[in-house]
C-alpha positions as semicolon CSV with decimal commas, in nm:
position;residue;x (nm);y (nm);z (nm)
1;M;12,802;-5,667;4,969
2;K;12,516;-5,797;5,178
3;T;12,512;-5,754;5,557
4;E;12,471;-6,120;5,660
5;R;12,841;-6,190;5,717
6;M;12,884;-5,875;5,923
7;T;12,582;-5,971;6,130
8;A;12,701;-6,328;6,185
9;F;13,055;-6,221;6,272
10;T;12,934;-5,957;6,517
11;D;12,696;-6,205;6,682
12;G;12,984;-6,448;6,730
13;V;13,222;-6,187;6,871
14;V;12,958;-6,055;7,111
15;A;12,884;-6,409;7,230
16;I;13,256;-6,461;7,298
17;I;13,285;-6,127;7,481
18;I;12,995;-6,217;7,710
19;T;13,140;-6,564;7,770
20;I;13,482;-6,423;7,857
21;M;13,324;-6,172;8,096
22;V;13,147;-6,442;8,295
23;L;13,448;-6,675;8,292
24;E;13,662;-6,395;8,440
25;L;13,437;-6,373;8,747
26;K;13,592;-6,522;9,058
27;V;13,381;-6,762;9,258
28;P;13,352;-6,667;9,627
29;E;13,610;-6,853;9,834
30;S;13,356;-6,988;10,082
31;G;12,989;-7,062;10,117
32;E;12,944;-6,788;10,374
33;P;12,706;-6,501;10,293
34;R;12,985;-6,248;10,357
35;A;13,193;-6,410;10,082
36;L;12,910;-6,348;9,835
37;L;12,865;-5,999;9,975
38;A;13,234;-5,930;9,914
39;A;13,186;-6,032;9,549
40;M;12,888;-5,800;9,496
41;P;13,084;-5,500;9,359
42;I;13,241;-5,703;9,080
43;L;12,909;-5,879;9,015
44;A;12,750;-5,536;8,978
45;A;13,027;-5,436;8,735
46;Y;12,961;-5,756;8,539
47;V;12,586;-5,682;8,527
48;L;12,652;-5,328;8,404
49;S;12,894;-5,458;8,142
50;Y;12,656;-5,733;8,032
51;I;12,383;-5,472;7,989
52;N;12,614;-5,245;7,790
53;V;12,730;-5,523;7,559
54;G;12,368;-5,635;7,520
55;L;12,255;-5,282;7,438
56;Y;12,521;-5,248;7,171
57;W;12,431;-5,589;7,028
58;N;12,061;-5,500;7,021
59;N;12,123;-5,164;6,853
60;H;12,365;-5,326;6,607
61;H;12,090;-5,574;6,514
62;H;11,848;-5,287;6,443
63;L;12,117;-5,098;6,254
64;L;12,180;-5,387;6,017
65;Q;11,807;-5,455;5,977
66;S;11,785;-5,110;5,823
67;A;12,066;-5,180;5,576
68;E;12,070;-5,380;5,256
69;H;12,437;-5,336;5,176
70;T;12,774;-5,290;5,337
71;D;13,120;-5,206;5,205
72;G;13,483;-5,220;5,314
73;R;13,462;-4,897;5,514
74;A;13,161;-5,026;5,707
75;L;13,343;-5,355;5,770
76;W;13,641;-5,164;5,915
77;A;13,411;-4,947;6,124
78;N;13,246;-5,264;6,255
79;L;13,583;-5,418;6,338
80;T;13,684;-5,102;6,523
81;F;13,359;-5,112;6,718
82;L;13,414;-5,480;6,805
83;F;13,774;-5,409;6,908
84;W;13,662;-5,159;7,171
85;L;13,377;-5,382;7,284
86;S;13,620;-5,673;7,319
87;L;13,816;-5,473;7,578
88;V;13,522;-5,475;7,821
89;P;13,633;-5,805;7,984
90;F;13,984;-5,660;8,027
91;V;13,867;-5,352;8,215
92;I;13,626;-5,560;8,424
93;R;13,917;-5,782;8,523
94;W;14,127;-5,474;8,603
95;I;13,851;-5,333;8,822
96;D;13,826;-5,672;8,994
97;E;14,200;-5,679;9,064
98;A;14,253;-5,312;9,154
99;G;13,914;-5,216;9,292
100;F;13,697;-4,919;9,207
101;V;13,989;-4,678;9,180
102;A;14,063;-4,402;8,930
103;M;14,261;-4,570;8,649
104;P;14,049;-4,881;8,589
105;V;13,724;-4,686;8,631
106;A;13,850;-4,425;8,382
107;A;13,961;-4,704;8,146
108;Y;13,608;-4,847;8,162
109;G;13,478;-4,509;8,043
110;V;13,740;-4,490;7,768
111;V;13,643;-4,836;7,642
112;L;13,270;-4,765;7,645
113;G;13,319;-4,417;7,501
114;M;13,535;-4,546;7,217
115;A;13,285;-4,826;7,153
116;G;13,018;-4,555;7,129
117;A;13,227;-4,336;6,899
118;S;13,312;-4,627;6,672
119;Y;12,945;-4,728;6,670
120;L;12,858;-4,376;6,548
121;W;13,122;-4,419;6,278
122;L;12,965;-4,754;6,185
123;Q;12,620;-4,592;6,166
124;H;12,763;-4,325;5,937
125;Q;12,926;-4,580;5,709
126;I;12,609;-4,790;5,692
127;M;12,412;-4,475;5,603
128;C;12,662;-4,381;5,332
129;V;12,644;-4,716;5,156
130;N;12,263;-4,733;5,183
131;G;12,154;-4,399;5,040
132;G;12,329;-4,136;5,253
133;R;12,118;-3,866;5,412
134;S;11,808;-3,989;5,234
135;S;11,844;-4,346;5,367
136;A;11,586;-4,497;5,599
137;L;11,851;-4,515;5,871
138;A;11,943;-4,146;5,838
139;E;11,577;-4,048;5,853
140;A;11,518;-4,269;6,157
141;L;11,819;-4,149;6,356
142;G;11,817;-3,784;6,270
143;R;12,113;-3,625;6,450
144;D;12,124;-3,912;6,701
145;W;12,140;-3,692;7,009
146;K;12,111;-3,996;7,235
147;G;12,432;-4,145;7,096
148;R;12,621;-3,815;7,101
149;L;12,510;-3,728;7,455
150;S;12,623;-4,074;7,570
151;I;12,972;-4,010;7,440
152;A;12,968;-3,668;7,610
153;G;12,872;-3,847;7,933
154;Y;13,170;-4,080;7,901
155;L;13,398;-3,781;7,829
156;L;13,272;-3,619;8,149
157;A;13,301;-3,936;8,357
158;I;13,661;-4,018;8,257
159;P;13,825;-3,717;8,430
160;L;13,573;-3,743;8,717
161;S;13,713;-4,092;8,779
162;F;14,024;-3,922;8,915
163;V;13,818;-3,702;9,148
164;E;13,568;-3,963;9,270
165;P;13,536;-4,298;9,090
166;L;13,184;-4,354;9,223
167;I;13,061;-4,042;9,042
168;A;13,199;-4,180;8,716
169;I;13,034;-4,515;8,782
170;A;12,705;-4,337;8,850
171;I;12,735;-4,166;8,509
172;Y;12,804;-4,502;8,341
173;V;12,495;-4,647;8,507
174;L;12,286;-4,345;8,407
175;I;12,392;-4,378;8,043
176;S;12,293;-4,746;8,048
177;I;11,955;-4,663;8,200
178;V;11,892;-4,408;7,925
179;W;11,961;-4,677;7,664
180;L;11,745;-4,935;7,843
181;V;11,447;-4,725;7,742
182;P;11,374;-4,886;7,404
183;D;11,478;-4,677;7,107
184;R;11,207;-4,741;6,849
185;R;11,327;-4,496;6,583
186;I;11,459;-4,761;6,344
187;E;11,171;-5,004;6,407
188;R;10,913;-4,733;6,335
189;R;11,093;-4,634;6,016
190;L;11,121;-4,992;5,892
191;R;10,747;-5,049;5,938
């Protein structure tokens, strides 16, 4: 199977996720500066989530640019990845309602960590159907330490959420910053 349908479906789901995230934001109750200031924590959570969803979308685009074919296992891996990504608006809403407390902050890490793990599974399935270890994608990614270390960061942040939620949030931000540095491995390989 070609990858066009997977690409189109993923683009649509990501667009819906981003739309739901912004629609879930509450408008400040007044025009006073302090009302906007009170909304800043959830706006910051939205920005972080938007960046994370955007990073996954961008990397997914590069991933499928490196592939000519897909199969049923890759489709299921992609659906699993999209399932976890689709929970981002839920945990943002929970953080908005409950505040930056242990459970919703930990849930945010679980969602992003599972999205990362399922993305690694998707990468593996795409590699398998497109030549395995000798595929262009496998050569470009190598052992993908960046992806694996990100998941380790989420695994560290989740229990830290119960000690100090702000430490966990700092780890989530750090992981996003690491991914904001463009990863040119696939682009270089495709050239």
